[in-house]
C-alpha positions as CSV (number, residue, x, y, z in Angstrom):
1,M,47.1,-96.8,180.3
2,F,49.4,-95.4,177.6
3,I,52.4,-93.2,177.6
4,R,52.8,-90.3,175.3
5,N,54.4,-86.9,174.9
6,Y,53.3,-84.1,177.1
7,E,51.0,-81.5,175.4
8,P,50.4,-78.0,176.8
9,E,46.7,-78.9,177.4
10,D,48.0,-81.5,179.9
11,E,49.3,-78.9,182.3
12,E,46.5,-78.9,184.8
13,G,46.5,-82.7,185.0
14,W,50.3,-82.7,185.2
15,I,50.2,-80.4,188.2
16,R,47.5,-82.3,189.9
17,C,49.3,-85.6,189.4
18,R,52.5,-84.1,190.7
19,V,51.0,-82.4,193.7
20,L,49.1,-85.5,194.8
21,S,52.0,-87.8,194.3
22,F,54.3,-85.6,196.4
23,L,51.9,-85.3,199.4
24,N,53.1,-88.3,201.3
25,T,56.8,-87.7,200.6
26,A,59.5,-85.5,201.9
27,Y,58.8,-83.2,198.9
28,Y,55.3,-82.4,200.2
29,D,56.3,-78.7,200.3
30,N,57.5,-78.5,196.7
31,V,54.3,-77.3,195.2
32,L,54.2,-75.9,191.7
33,Q,51.4,-73.8,190.2
34,N,52.7,-74.1,186.6
35,K,54.7,-76.7,184.8
36,E,58.3,-75.8,184.3
37,K,59.8,-75.0,180.9
38,Y,63.3,-75.9,180.1
39,H,66.1,-74.0,178.4
40,N,67.4,-77.0,176.7
41,P,65.7,-79.8,174.6
42,S,63.7,-82.1,176.8
43,V,61.8,-85.3,177.0
44,E,58.5,-84.6,178.7
45,I,56.0,-87.6,178.9
46,V,52.8,-88.5,180.6
47,A,51.0,-91.7,181.5
48,E,47.3,-91.3,180.7
49,K,44.4,-93.6,181.8
50,D,40.8,-92.9,181.0
51,G,41.6,-89.2,180.1
52,V,43.4,-88.7,183.4
53,I,47.2,-88.0,183.8
54,V,48.3,-90.7,186.2
55,G,52.1,-90.4,185.7
56,L,54.7,-87.9,184.4
57,L,58.5,-87.7,183.8
58,D,60.5,-84.8,182.6
59,L,64.2,-84.9,181.4
60,E,66.2,-81.9,180.5
61,L,68.9,-82.7,178.0
62,E,72.4,-81.2,178.2
63,Q,73.9,-79.8,175.0
64,S,77.3,-79.7,176.6
65,V,78.8,-81.5,179.5
66,G,78.1,-79.9,182.9
67,K,75.7,-77.4,181.8
68,V,72.6,-79.1,183.5
69,C,73.9,-82.3,185.2
70,T,76.7,-82.4,187.9
71,L,77.5,-86.0,188.8
72,S,79.5,-87.1,185.7
73,Q,81.9,-85.8,183.2
74,S,79.8,-87.0,180.2
75,L,76.7,-85.8,178.4
76,G,73.6,-86.5,180.6
77,A,70.0,-85.8,181.0
78,M,68.6,-84.5,184.3
79,M,65.4,-85.9,185.6
80,W,63.6,-83.0,187.0
81,H,60.3,-84.7,187.7
82,I,58.9,-88.2,188.1
83,A,55.5,-88.7,189.7
84,V,52.8,-91.3,189.8
85,H,49.2,-90.4,191.1
86,P,48.8,-92.2,194.5
87,D,45.7,-94.2,193.2
88,Y,48.0,-95.8,190.6
89,Q,51.3,-96.3,192.5
90,R,52.7,-99.8,192.7
91,D,51.5,-100.6,189.2
92,G,54.8,-100.2,187.5
93,I,54.0,-96.9,185.8
94,G,57.1,-95.2,187.0
95,K,59.3,-97.9,185.7
96,Q,57.4,-97.7,182.3
97,L,57.9,-94.0,182.1
98,L,61.6,-94.4,182.8
99,Q,61.9,-97.0,180.1
100,Y,60.0,-94.9,177.6
101,A,62.2,-91.9,178.4
102,E,65.3,-94.0,178.0
103,S,64.1,-95.2,174.6
104,Q,63.7,-91.5,173.5
105,L,67.4,-91.0,174.3
106,E,68.8,-93.8,172.4
107,G,71.3,-92.9,169.7
108,Q,71.5,-89.2,170.8
109,G,74.9,-89.5,172.6
110,Y,73.6,-89.3,176.2
111,Q,75.6,-91.4,178.7
112,Y,73.4,-91.2,181.7
113,I,70.4,-89.9,183.6
114,E,70.8,-87.9,186.8
115,A,68.2,-87.6,189.5
116,W,68.0,-86.0,192.9
117,T,65.5,-86.9,195.7
118,R,65.1,-86.4,199.4
119,D,65.4,-89.1,202.0
120,D,62.2,-91.1,201.6
121,E,63.5,-94.7,201.9
122,W,60.9,-96.1,199.5
123,V,61.8,-93.5,196.8
124,N,65.5,-94.1,197.1
125,R,64.9,-97.9,197.0
126,W,62.9,-97.3,193.8
127,Y,65.8,-95.5,192.1
128,E,68.2,-98.3,193.1
129,N,65.8,-100.9,191.8
130,Q,65.8,-99.1,188.5
131,G,69.7,-99.3,188.1
132,F,70.5,-95.9,189.5
133,Q,73.7,-95.6,191.7
134,K,73.9,-93.0,194.6
135,M,76.7,-90.7,193.8
136,N,76.5,-87.8,196.2
137,S,74.4,-86.2,198.9
138,Y,73.9,-83.0,200.8
139,Y,71.3,-81.6,203.2
140,Q,68.3,-79.3,202.5
141,A,67.6,-77.3,205.7
142,F,64.7,-75.1,206.5
143,I,65.5,-72.3,209.0
144,S,63.0,-70.2,210.9
145,G,62.2,-69.0,214.3
146,E,65.1,-67.9,216.7
147,Q,67.6,-70.2,214.8
148,R,67.5,-67.7,211.9
149,H,69.6,-65.3,213.8
150,E,72.5,-67.6,213.9
151,F,72.3,-68.5,210.2
152,I,70.8,-65.5,208.4
153,D,72.0,-61.9,208.4
154,S,70.4,-59.2,206.4
155,K,72.5,-56.2,205.4
156,H,69.4,-54.1,204.9
157,S,67.9,-52.6,208.0
158,K,64.3,-52.6,206.8
159,V,64.5,-56.4,205.7
160,T,64.1,-59.2,208.2
161,V,64.3,-62.7,206.9
162,L,61.7,-64.8,208.7
163,S,62.5,-68.2,207.1
164,A,64.9,-69.6,204.7
165,F,65.7,-72.7,202.6
166,A,69.4,-73.6,202.6
167,H,71.8,-76.2,201.4
168,Y,74.1,-77.6,204.2
169,M,77.2,-79.5,202.9
170,G,78.5,-80.6,206.3
171,H,77.6,-83.5,208.6
172,D,77.7,-81.9,212.1
173,E,74.8,-83.1,214.1
174,N,74.9,-80.2,216.3
175,I,74.3,-77.8,213.5
176,M,71.7,-80.1,211.8
177,N,69.8,-80.2,215.0
178,K,69.4,-76.4,214.9
179,F,67.4,-76.5,211.7
180,E,63.5,-76.6,211.7
181,R,63.6,-79.4,209.1
182,V,66.4,-81.1,207.5
183,Y,66.5,-83.7,204.6
184,E,69.3,-85.6,203.1
185,C,69.1,-84.9,199.2
186,N,70.6,-87.9,197.3
187,G,72.0,-87.6,193.8
188,Y,71.7,-90.6,191.6
189,V,73.0,-91.6,188.2
190,K,71.8,-94.4,185.8
191,K,74.5,-95.0,183.2
192,F,73.6,-96.4,179.7
193,N,75.6,-99.3,178.4
């Protein structure tokens, strides 16, 4: 297994690895058909074994404070994606990807990496084991069925919203129980020394 920079011809392998790694997580519904492209400089790396992409990590690098990251008042890098193919999990690939990405940031003035994840206990524990600290959280809610009438109102008579994805910043259990699905989304920061 070796880690290298992402190349455009890696896109299909990147997508497959990401989809398979997310299937048994709270992000199972976050499916991409194409790899994202970033507006700012980025660190995009993959772990490859026997010609197969088995891990990936993407960071988007801020050019000015607060333009990409939200959890600190210094220059940061947003981790948009980290994934390890299920057949290769628990082999330290995620940790190696993170270390490689951090080495790419050395000497460039970045103070931290920011990452957001849903409430899978094992995923949150991984971030904490890598030196990330939880800084904030909010809820991601999926609204559909009859509950949509309470939360969604269209101003157009010929448009009916059947379902929606929303951010909920409160903590009222009565409201959260009305959502079809709700996840706590946790924001983490790993500061550099």
